Legacy VTK file of the C-alpha trace (Angstrom):
# vtk DataFile Version 3.0
C-alpha trace
ASCII
DATASET POLYDATA
POINTS 484 float
-43.420 98.330 -61.512
-42.760 95.599 -58.968
-44.668 95.747 -55.680
-43.127 93.446 -53.049
-45.619 92.044 -50.561
-44.975 93.325 -47.051
-47.721 92.156 -44.683
-51.436 91.668 -44.194
-52.410 94.628 -42.007
-56.133 95.455 -42.046
-55.679 98.199 -39.414
-53.231 100.164 -41.601
-53.470 102.741 -44.396
-54.484 100.744 -47.521
-52.315 102.942 -49.783
-49.058 101.757 -48.203
-46.971 100.123 -50.883
-46.959 96.344 -50.683
-49.487 96.171 -47.888
-52.099 93.409 -48.160
-55.629 94.660 -47.505
-57.233 91.243 -47.163
-56.362 87.560 -47.415
-58.212 84.302 -46.993
-56.564 80.970 -46.177
-53.071 82.391 -46.581
-50.160 82.550 -44.159
-46.768 84.300 -44.180
-43.618 82.471 -45.207
-39.995 83.567 -45.035
-40.265 84.486 -48.718
-43.726 86.040 -48.919
-47.228 84.598 -48.510
-48.540 81.125 -49.276
-51.775 79.177 -49.168
-52.715 77.267 -46.025
-52.358 73.473 -46.199
-55.704 71.691 -46.151
-56.694 69.252 -43.366
-55.778 65.614 -44.025
-57.140 62.592 -42.160
-54.562 60.855 -39.994
-55.996 57.361 -40.387
-57.447 57.426 -36.884
-61.221 56.884 -36.650
-63.546 59.557 -35.318
-63.921 59.945 -31.577
-67.273 58.952 -30.110
-67.954 62.570 -29.066
-66.475 66.047 -29.334
-62.820 66.332 -28.388
-62.373 68.315 -25.159
-58.587 68.424 -25.211
-55.628 66.527 -26.604
-51.903 66.387 -25.985
-48.804 64.670 -27.328
-46.540 63.692 -24.425
-42.957 62.440 -24.537
-41.959 59.685 -22.116
-38.519 58.799 -20.798
-37.532 56.481 -23.639
-38.062 59.386 -26.068
-41.227 58.021 -27.663
-44.374 60.084 -27.999
-47.932 59.244 -27.011
-51.122 61.046 -28.004
-54.011 61.348 -25.569
-57.418 62.856 -26.317
-60.461 63.340 -24.146
-64.204 63.735 -24.558
-66.591 64.798 -21.815
-66.771 61.240 -20.446
-63.759 59.382 -21.879
-59.972 59.481 -22.213
-58.319 57.825 -25.217
-54.818 56.779 -26.261
-53.970 56.813 -29.975
-52.415 53.915 -31.866
-51.521 54.125 -35.557
-55.052 53.407 -36.752
-57.231 53.215 -33.628
-58.180 54.849 -30.343
-57.930 52.820 -27.143
-60.288 53.709 -24.315
-58.051 54.300 -21.272
-60.722 55.862 -19.061
-60.937 54.849 -15.442
-63.638 52.332 -14.522
-67.022 54.041 -14.615
-65.795 56.780 -16.971
-66.171 60.496 -16.189
-68.930 63.032 -15.614
-67.423 66.206 -16.986
-69.689 69.151 -17.739
-71.080 70.986 -20.737
-67.907 73.110 -20.887
-65.229 71.022 -19.156
-61.874 70.570 -20.890
-59.087 68.084 -20.325
-55.611 69.499 -19.683
-52.518 67.290 -19.535
-49.053 67.389 -17.981
-46.138 64.981 -18.291
-43.532 64.181 -15.623
-41.163 61.337 -16.397
-43.360 58.383 -17.328
-46.479 59.769 -15.622
-49.238 61.601 -17.477
-51.612 63.724 -15.402
-55.032 64.760 -16.748
-57.432 67.218 -15.101
-60.841 68.729 -15.896
-61.833 70.147 -12.424
-65.095 68.187 -12.468
-63.777 64.648 -11.970
-60.957 63.448 -9.758
-57.531 64.233 -11.197
-56.200 61.339 -13.239
-52.811 59.607 -13.515
-51.408 57.192 -16.086
-48.006 55.453 -15.638
-46.550 54.456 -18.996
-45.317 50.876 -19.057
-47.472 50.011 -16.047
-50.977 51.425 -16.373
-53.669 49.982 -18.578
-56.093 52.808 -17.835
-56.072 56.152 -16.094
-56.911 56.142 -12.411
-57.676 58.636 -9.646
-54.732 60.420 -8.056
-56.387 60.098 -4.690
-54.890 63.040 -2.778
-54.629 65.434 -5.721
-57.261 68.200 -5.790
-59.500 68.623 -8.796
-57.992 71.370 -10.929
-58.688 73.438 -14.034
-55.041 73.661 -15.146
-51.935 71.559 -14.570
-48.255 71.678 -15.465
-45.033 69.822 -14.640
-42.036 71.947 -13.661
-38.878 70.259 -12.457
-39.768 67.621 -9.874
-43.192 69.093 -9.157
-46.715 68.878 -10.505
-48.350 72.302 -10.183
-52.046 73.083 -10.431
-54.180 76.214 -10.548
-57.863 77.033 -9.998
-58.412 73.956 -7.831
-61.072 72.367 -5.658
-60.056 70.195 -2.691
-63.469 70.420 -1.068
-63.378 74.205 -1.284
-63.483 75.812 -4.712
-60.429 78.105 -4.871
-60.405 79.694 -8.295
-57.359 81.891 -7.536
-55.527 79.097 -5.742
-52.387 77.191 -6.707
-50.673 74.144 -5.258
-47.755 71.820 -5.929
-47.212 68.162 -5.203
-44.513 66.830 -2.943
-41.113 67.006 -4.616
-40.667 63.996 -6.896
-43.993 62.481 -5.813
-46.988 63.320 -8.029
-49.525 61.533 -5.792
-48.565 63.210 -2.487
-50.650 66.362 -1.857
-50.601 66.798 1.927
-49.014 70.158 2.823
-45.629 69.643 4.442
-42.399 71.602 4.743
-40.488 68.317 4.612
-41.992 67.169 1.295
-42.321 70.755 -0.039
-46.003 70.274 -0.895
-47.556 73.728 -0.533
-50.799 75.579 -1.282
-51.354 79.290 -1.890
-53.520 81.953 -3.512
-52.820 84.718 -6.026
-54.794 87.635 -4.607
-52.829 90.679 -5.790
-55.184 90.772 -8.773
-58.810 89.645 -9.108
-60.204 86.682 -10.990
-59.603 82.956 -11.461
-56.417 81.383 -12.806
-57.037 80.738 -16.510
-53.756 79.170 -17.649
-50.557 77.617 -16.314
-47.555 76.989 -18.523
-43.921 76.094 -17.925
-41.230 78.425 -19.267
-37.756 77.054 -18.647
-37.404 76.485 -14.896
-40.321 78.822 -14.178
-44.076 78.378 -13.986
-46.230 81.154 -15.428
-49.693 81.527 -13.927
-52.191 83.545 -15.952
-55.451 85.230 -15.103
-57.614 87.011 -17.674
-55.941 90.349 -16.956
-52.782 89.536 -15.026
-49.879 87.104 -14.956
-47.371 85.833 -12.405
-43.940 84.230 -12.622
-43.229 81.497 -10.066
-39.653 80.387 -9.343
-38.556 77.488 -7.179
-36.664 78.698 -4.065
-36.817 75.613 -1.833
-38.314 75.110 1.616
-40.083 76.607 3.434
-41.495 79.003 0.778
-40.871 76.522 -2.064
-42.293 78.799 -4.809
-41.746 82.556 -4.939
-44.190 84.611 -7.029
-43.613 87.876 -8.924
-46.434 89.860 -10.517
-45.425 90.263 -14.172
-48.406 92.389 -15.197
-51.644 93.527 -13.595
-53.269 94.409 -16.946
-52.187 91.615 -19.318
-53.244 87.986 -19.041
-54.363 84.977 -21.082
-57.932 84.032 -21.916
-57.397 80.273 -21.542
-54.864 77.476 -21.218
-55.290 76.560 -24.879
-54.647 80.162 -25.986
-51.051 79.986 -24.697
-48.511 78.434 -27.074
-45.121 77.554 -25.573
-42.410 77.757 -28.234
-38.841 77.386 -27.039
-38.218 80.087 -24.458
-41.276 82.192 -25.370
-44.998 82.089 -24.640
-47.259 83.442 -27.383
-50.782 84.054 -26.142
-54.093 85.826 -26.626
-55.192 88.279 -23.975
-58.276 90.402 -23.433
-57.111 93.110 -25.865
-54.203 91.847 -27.952
-51.778 89.032 -28.726
-48.542 88.945 -26.732
-45.108 87.347 -26.475
-43.449 86.720 -23.103
-39.893 85.484 -22.497
-39.567 86.086 -18.690
-37.828 89.414 -19.416
-40.752 91.386 -20.852
-44.266 91.125 -22.258
-44.527 92.486 -25.798
-47.707 93.053 -27.840
-47.472 91.357 -31.248
-50.889 92.128 -32.740
-49.871 95.358 -34.499
-51.776 95.716 -37.747
-54.568 93.239 -36.881
-55.540 94.107 -33.301
-58.538 96.337 -34.084
-59.723 94.057 -36.887
-59.458 90.930 -34.725
-61.273 92.444 -31.750
-64.160 93.400 -34.013
-64.213 90.013 -35.778
-64.095 87.663 -32.790
-67.269 86.826 -30.869
-65.950 88.179 -27.586
-68.522 86.274 -25.529
-66.636 83.096 -26.440
-63.108 84.528 -26.399
-62.056 82.017 -23.742
-62.740 79.106 -26.130
-59.800 80.041 -28.382
-57.297 77.213 -28.984
-53.838 77.253 -30.539
-51.664 74.885 -32.560
-47.993 75.151 -33.492
-46.473 74.540 -36.923
-42.806 74.117 -36.029
-41.558 73.604 -39.562
-43.024 76.854 -40.880
-42.732 78.915 -37.688
-46.475 79.513 -37.390
-48.844 79.674 -34.411
-52.509 79.187 -35.300
-55.232 80.563 -33.033
-58.696 79.188 -33.851
-61.533 81.425 -32.726
-65.300 82.043 -33.111
-65.875 84.843 -35.618
-68.935 87.032 -36.051
-71.887 85.629 -34.136
-70.586 82.060 -34.071
-70.271 80.281 -30.732
-67.964 77.650 -32.235
-64.431 77.863 -33.635
-64.805 78.690 -37.328
-61.849 80.937 -38.210
-58.161 81.365 -37.447
-55.337 83.858 -37.404
-51.789 82.643 -37.926
-48.672 84.370 -36.552
-45.320 83.847 -38.292
-42.986 84.484 -35.363
-39.860 84.451 -37.522
-40.986 87.551 -39.430
-43.661 89.039 -37.098
-46.387 88.857 -39.752
-49.949 87.529 -39.776
-52.279 85.449 -41.917
-55.850 84.253 -41.565
-58.481 81.885 -42.878
-61.618 79.900 -42.171
-61.787 76.408 -40.698
-64.326 74.700 -38.434
-62.598 72.927 -35.551
-63.469 71.686 -32.072
-59.940 71.237 -30.695
-56.328 71.682 -31.780
-53.018 70.071 -30.956
-49.631 69.124 -32.287
-49.455 65.637 -33.721
-46.515 63.322 -34.245
-47.027 61.115 -37.276
-46.320 57.623 -36.006
-44.552 55.063 -38.118
-46.864 52.970 -40.297
-46.035 49.445 -41.312
-47.383 48.265 -44.655
-50.056 46.305 -42.775
-51.049 49.431 -40.810
-51.044 51.480 -44.007
-53.390 48.921 -45.546
-55.657 49.064 -42.492
-55.712 52.870 -42.455
-56.332 53.308 -46.195
-58.121 50.447 -47.894
-57.404 51.750 -51.411
-54.613 53.821 -52.965
-57.222 56.478 -53.740
-57.962 56.775 -50.005
-54.380 57.736 -49.130
-54.372 61.470 -48.210
-53.606 63.949 -50.972
-50.459 65.388 -49.427
-47.228 66.627 -50.878
-44.823 63.764 -51.574
-42.530 64.175 -48.558
-45.368 64.662 -46.042
-46.638 61.058 -46.034
-44.506 59.348 -43.405
-43.983 55.612 -43.056
-41.686 56.330 -40.116
-42.086 58.582 -37.084
-41.582 62.281 -37.678
-41.616 65.704 -36.053
-44.682 67.316 -34.474
-47.022 68.893 -37.003
-50.102 71.105 -36.519
-53.363 69.212 -36.175
-57.030 69.823 -35.451
-60.105 67.817 -34.560
-62.808 68.739 -37.052
-66.480 69.025 -36.143
-66.940 65.329 -36.969
-64.475 64.564 -34.107
-61.776 63.361 -36.527
-58.095 64.180 -36.056
-56.564 65.846 -39.119
-53.141 67.309 -39.833
-52.666 70.603 -41.670
-50.479 69.082 -44.372
-52.711 68.662 -47.441
-52.919 70.276 -50.851
-54.391 73.753 -50.415
-57.993 74.441 -51.350
-59.158 77.956 -52.193
-57.233 81.049 -51.134
-57.183 84.730 -51.990
-55.111 87.889 -51.582
-56.212 91.497 -52.041
-53.546 94.106 -52.764
-53.187 97.614 -51.426
-54.608 100.611 -53.306
-51.928 101.721 -55.764
-52.003 104.975 -57.689
-52.067 108.706 -56.825
-54.620 111.490 -56.486
-53.051 113.745 -59.112
-52.391 111.160 -61.808
-54.573 108.691 -63.668
-52.978 105.358 -64.445
-53.683 102.781 -67.134
-53.179 99.247 -65.805
-52.623 96.770 -68.617
-51.292 93.615 -67.006
-50.662 92.130 -63.575
-48.239 89.273 -62.976
-47.733 87.652 -59.550
-44.139 86.748 -58.769
-44.575 83.115 -57.825
-41.959 81.072 -56.024
-40.683 78.247 -58.201
-43.683 76.633 -59.885
-46.049 77.302 -56.995
-48.754 79.058 -58.989
-51.850 77.107 -57.960
-54.033 74.803 -60.020
-56.158 77.674 -61.293
-56.416 81.407 -60.664
-58.550 84.455 -61.400
-58.032 88.164 -60.857
-60.562 90.924 -60.218
-59.547 94.549 -60.711
-61.207 97.220 -58.567
-60.855 100.948 -59.143
-61.998 104.374 -57.972
-61.183 108.011 -58.569
-61.081 109.127 -54.923
-60.093 107.152 -51.849
-63.308 108.167 -50.122
-65.429 106.588 -52.841
-66.609 103.002 -52.950
-64.614 100.642 -55.124
-66.041 99.682 -58.500
-65.622 96.039 -59.430
-64.128 95.510 -62.904
-63.958 92.361 -65.002
-62.737 88.999 -63.726
-59.843 87.614 -65.763
-58.358 84.119 -65.825
-54.660 83.451 -65.436
-52.713 82.836 -68.653
-48.963 82.198 -68.643
-48.862 83.242 -64.965
-50.320 86.678 -65.776
-53.632 88.505 -65.876
-54.557 90.970 -68.615
-56.276 94.159 -67.444
-57.255 97.339 -69.250
-58.494 100.041 -66.906
-57.701 103.717 -66.344
-58.287 105.253 -62.912
-56.491 107.109 -60.152
-56.614 104.189 -57.710
-56.514 100.459 -58.396
-56.829 97.402 -56.180
-56.659 93.738 -57.203
-57.928 90.490 -55.740
-56.311 87.171 -56.665
-58.212 83.912 -56.180
-56.395 80.576 -56.326
-57.030 76.889 -55.879
-54.155 74.577 -55.021
-50.768 75.368 -53.527
-49.485 78.873 -54.163
-46.653 81.041 -52.839
-45.723 84.521 -54.049
-43.428 87.363 -53.036
-44.882 90.316 -54.923
-46.707 91.613 -57.980
-45.444 93.070 -61.263
-47.871 95.744 -62.497
-47.656 96.908 -66.108
-49.005 100.472 -65.914
-48.423 103.888 -67.460
-49.596 107.457 -66.750
-52.755 108.509 -68.573
-52.901 112.241 -67.781
-53.718 114.297 -64.715
-57.418 114.751 -65.419
LINES 1 485
484 0 1 2 3 4 5 6 7 8 9 10 11 12 13 14 15 16 17 18 19 20 21 22 23 24 25 26 27 28 29 30 31 32 33 34 35 36 37 38 39 40 41 42 43 44 45 46 47 48 49 50 51 52 53 54 55 56 57 58 59 60 61 62 63 64 65 66 67 68 69 70 71 72 73 74 75 76 77 78 79 80 81 82 83 84 85 86 87 88 89 90 91 92 93 94 95 96 97 98 99 100 101 102 103 104 105 106 107 108 109 110 111 112 113 114 115 116 117 118 119 120 121 122 123 124 125 126 127 128 129 130 131 132 133 134 135 136 137 138 139 140 141 142 143 144 145 146 147 148 149 150 151 152 153 154 155 156 157 158 159 160 161 162 163 164 165 166 167 168 169 170 171 172 173 174 175 176 177 178 179 180 181 182 183 184 185 186 187 188 189 190 191 192 193 194 195 196 197 198 199 200 201 202 203 204 205 206 207 208 209 210 211 212 213 214 215 216 217 218 219 220 221 222 223 224 225 226 227 228 229 230 231 232 233 234 235 236 237 238 239 240 241 242 243 244 245 246 247 248 249 250 251 252 253 254 255 256 257 258 259 260 261 262 263 264 265 266 267 268 269 270 271 272 273 274 275 276 277 278 279 280 281 282 283 284 285 286 287 288 289 290 291 292 293 294 295 296 297 298 299 300 301 302 303 304 305 306 307 308 309 310 311 312 313 314 315 316 317 318 319 320 321 322 323 324 325 326 327 328 329 330 331 332 333 334 335 336 337 338 339 340 341 342 343 344 345 346 347 348 349 350 351 352 353 354 355 356 357 358 359 360 361 362 363 364 365 366 367 368 369 370 371 372 373 374 375 376 377 378 379 380 381 382 383 384 385 386 387 388 389 390 391 392 393 394 395 396 397 398 399 400 401 402 403 404 405 406 407 408 409 410 411 412 413 414 415 416 417 418 419 420 421 422 423 424 425 426 427 428 429 430 431 432 433 434 435 436 437 438 439 440 441 442 443 444 445 446 447 448 449 450 451 452 453 454 455 456 457 458 459 460 461 462 463 464 465 466 467 468 469 470 471 472 473 474 475 476 477 478 479 480 481 482 483
């Protein structure tokens, strides 16, 4: 019998046909499930300290620039080096401060709420510098001709406060009806502003358990606010992924999608599992990264008792399915692979053996599209484009209470030749669903199949792979063996 894979859903009945009970380092694809690409070094050296935020910005000529920040420094990426573009005297930061970035025209704004807000004019600036009138702020975004901020301090710490610059003038922050620079507070719901993201012509302000839509209406009000929800919010700026006309984000209880029309929960099947797996004390440290090519949003989070990001869940928004895995990261971003000349390639990788082990069409000598990237715990930027390491998939329980079944062979239905470098299979069985599973023998893959010989009422199988793998389902060679 052929069992097509449906989805990984740890909160669901494990006897549902095609359901995946557990996976590790696997993500959904349009065809089925596949192994997660391994991290690959970009050729950039390690940062001098932990990354506290990074962003790829697009300037007016269409080119992209990558900035990254540590507690005390801001850096600009070249093909094979980081350039220190910090203001004179560097920054103070704090033990938990993060850099957030916004782009308006050729101006990049960076904020961390501890130091003075920073501005960098592409084509003019050598380093960042203070935006003198701009308040310190926790979050920042560019919408239309305005720079907006939330959770600011202009001498008075206003955690629920918002403000916008003068229209078309990022360094003018004196309130004025004429310039349309205004300040306000979001007091319909309690708590500080945790995130601020653009969505079309709107600005969405998030708190931990509420969210607001702001629309530009002109002077004297300038921005009009609507309370979208007084129970749903976002845990942090980095937990909100903007993809086209939708925000995907992690809240206090679930994952959500918002498109200005409605807020929809998307964590069905993993919500209970995730809330028990995450270290909720550090929920606000979650960061996201977008894989545009594969339609995946990664959320990196601290699992178990960890206080650092050591695991991820991955949402395939084209099919509404989930994956997961383990990876130690300190920050995440999208990354645009810059063009490498042969001289730059030689500088980045001193030997052919040092060139990343990526699939053939992933190594780019010319500029490409944004790809998912992380900073590992050694402060090195890596893209998620490498040959997969280890991965696993555990099937549902198949069988029936009134009928014993002899399983003789199991054959994954691989896509093309994507069957991994090596694979093993462990059969588990039990007579009643309430009993513990008994682990059977481990078999090695031969001719893309695994030989099994076990009679029981209920069977479950775990596949373990190394290397790239993608499959759509499982062929099980089984026959009835009597009712007793």
